[in-house]
N, C-alpha and C positions, 0 to 999 in steps of 0.2 A: 840466472836470477829468477826466483819463484814468483810467478804471477799471482796477484791477489785473486782470490776466489770470487766469482760473481755472485751477487746477492740476488738470486732468482726467487721470486714469490711462486711457490708451487702449490699454494692453496687451491683446492678444487673450486671450479666456478660455482658449483651448487652451494658450497660452503659460503663463499663470498656473497652470493645473492641472499642466502639465508641470514647472514650478519646484517645486510642492509635492511631487509624486511623486518627483521626482529627489532631493530633500532626504531624503525618507523612505527611498529606496533606499540613499543614502550612509550614513545613520545606522543602517541595518540593521533599520528598522522593517518594510520589505519585504525579506525575506531572499532570497539567491541562489536562483533556481529557483521561487520562489513566484508563485502566480498572482494577477494584479490584475484584479478584476471591473469591467468597464466600466460596468454598470448601478449598481453600489454607489457608484462614484466620482461619477457623475452625480447620484445622489441626495444624497450627502454635500456635494458642492460647489454644489448648486443650479444645475447647468448641463445642457445637452443632452448626449446621448450622442455627437453629432457633435463637440462640443467636446473630449470625452474622447478621441475617436478622433484628433483633431488632436494632442492631447497625446502620445498613444502613438506617432504618426508622428515627432514631435520627438525623443522619447526613444529610439525605434528608430534614428534617424539618429545619435545620440550613442553607440550601442552599450550603452544601459542596459537595454533590453528586447528580446524577440524575439516576433515574432507567428507563431503556429503555424497549420497548415493549417485547423484547426477555428475559427480567428479567436480563439483563446485568447491572451492576452497574459501572458508571464511575465518576471519579472526575469532577466536574463542570469546563467547560472551559468558560473563560470570553470573551465575545464579546465586542466591543467598546460601543455598545448601553447599555449593562449590566453595564459597568464601569461608564458610564455617569449617569445612573439612580441611582446606588449605591451612588455616590457622591452627587447627588442632594438631595437624601433622607437624607443623612448624614448632609449636610448643613442645611436643614430645621430644623432637630432635634436640632442641636447645636445652632442655632440662638435662638430658644425658650428657651434652657437651659441657655444661657448667660443672656437673659432677665430675667429670673426667679431668677438666682443667685443674680443679681444686685438689683432687686426690693426687695427680701427677705433679702438682706444683709447677704448672706451666701456664698460669694466667697471663695473657698478653697485655700487660698493663700499658705499655707505651703505645701499642697499636690502638687500644681501646680509648685511651686519653686523646690521641690524635684525631680519632673519629669524632669525639665529643667536641673538640675545638672546631672541626669542620661544620658540625651541626650548629653550634653557637654562631659561627661566622655567617652561615646562611640565614639564620633567624634574625640576626641584627641588620640585614639588608632592609632598605625601604621597601623593595619589591622582592618577595620570597621566590626564589627559583625552585619549583616543585621537584624537578628531576634532580637537582643538586642535593635537596633535602633527602629524598628517597634513597639515592645512592650512598649518601654519608650514613644514613640510619642502617641500611642493610649491610654496610661494611662493617659496622660495629658488631652486628650479630654473627656475621660471616667469620670475623676474627676469632670469636669464641669457638665457633664450630671447627674451623681449621686447626686451632691450637689444641683441641681435644685429642687429635690424633686418631680419631674413630673414623676409618676409611669409609664404612657404611653410611654414617651420618653426613660426612663430607660430600659423597656422591649423590645422596638423596637431596641434600640442600641445593646442590648445583642444579639438579633436575627441576627444582620449582622455583629457583631464584628469579628467572625471567618472568614467571607468572606473577610473582609478588610485585616485581617492579612495575609490570603492566597495570596490575590492579590498583596499586597505591598511587602511582603517577596519574593515571586516568581520572581518578577521583579527586586527589589533592589539588590538581591543576584547576578543577572547577571552582573550588572553595578555598582559595588561598587565604582569605581573611580569617579562617578559623584555625590556622596554625597555632599551636600552643607550646609553651616551654614545659608543660607537664611531662611529656614523653622524654624530653632531655633530662629532666630531674630524675626520672625513674632510672635512666641509664646510668646516671652518677651513683645512685643507691646500689645498683647491681654490681658496679666496679668495687664500691666500698666494701660490700660484704664478701666478694670473691677474694679481695686482698686480705681480709680477715680470716679467710678459710672457712667461712660459714656457709655450707651448702644449702642448708634449709632456708636461711634468710635470702640468699642470692636467688634461689628458685622462686621463692615467695614474690620478690619484686619483679622477677621476669614474668611470672604468671599474671600479675596484676598489669603489667606494662602490655603484654600481648592481648590480655582480654580487653583492656581499655581500647587498644588499637583495633580490635575486631569489632567492638561496639560502635566505634567512630566510623570504620569503613562501611559497616552495614547501613548505618544511618545515611551516610554520603551516597551510597549506592541507591538507597530507596528515593532519595531526593533527586538524584541524577535522572532516574527513569521518569520523573515528573516533569523535567525541564524540557 
C-alpha cells in the first residue's frame, strides 16, 4: 500500500523570515525609516544571523529596506520624489495592461467586479480596515495587469507591489476618516469602458484615478511628517 507523501515545508528560513518582516513593514509595525536589528530578529525567530541577512537581501531587492554603509538595515522611507516616480511607473504599466486586455478581448470582468464588491464592503463598515481596503484596491489593478498576459509588466508590478502596499497602508491608517467613494466610482468607470472596448476612455479614467490617488498620498505624506 502506497504511503501518503509527507507535506514538508521546504521554504528556506531566510524566505520565511522575509515574509514575516515584510508583513510587519506593510502593517506599520516597523515604521518608515526605523532600524531592524539583525541580532534581535535571529533571537526572536530562532535562526542564524546568516538567515536574517538572507531575509534582508530579499527585502532589499523588493525595495522594502535599505542597507547602510555601517551594515545597519532600515525600513525604506519614502520621499516625495520616490512616491511620484513609483506612481508614474505604475501608471505606465497599467496603461499598457488595459490596452492589451481590450485588444486581446481578455478583460477580467468577474475578477474586477469581485474586487469592487470587496471595496464596497470595506467602506460600508463603521470602522474602515485600511489594510483590507489597500489589498482590495491593489487586487483590482493586479487583475488587469495579470490578464494582460504581458510577462514584463506582470513581473515589474510584482516587484513594486509591496512598496505600494506599505506606502498606502502607512498613510491611510493615519487618516481613516478621509476615505472616499470617489476612487471606487472611478474603478467602476474603468470597468465600464473596458467592457465597451474603449481603450482611450478606459485609460483616461485610469490616469485620472491614479493621479488623484497620487495627489492624495502626497498630501497625507506631508501631513504625516508634521504629526
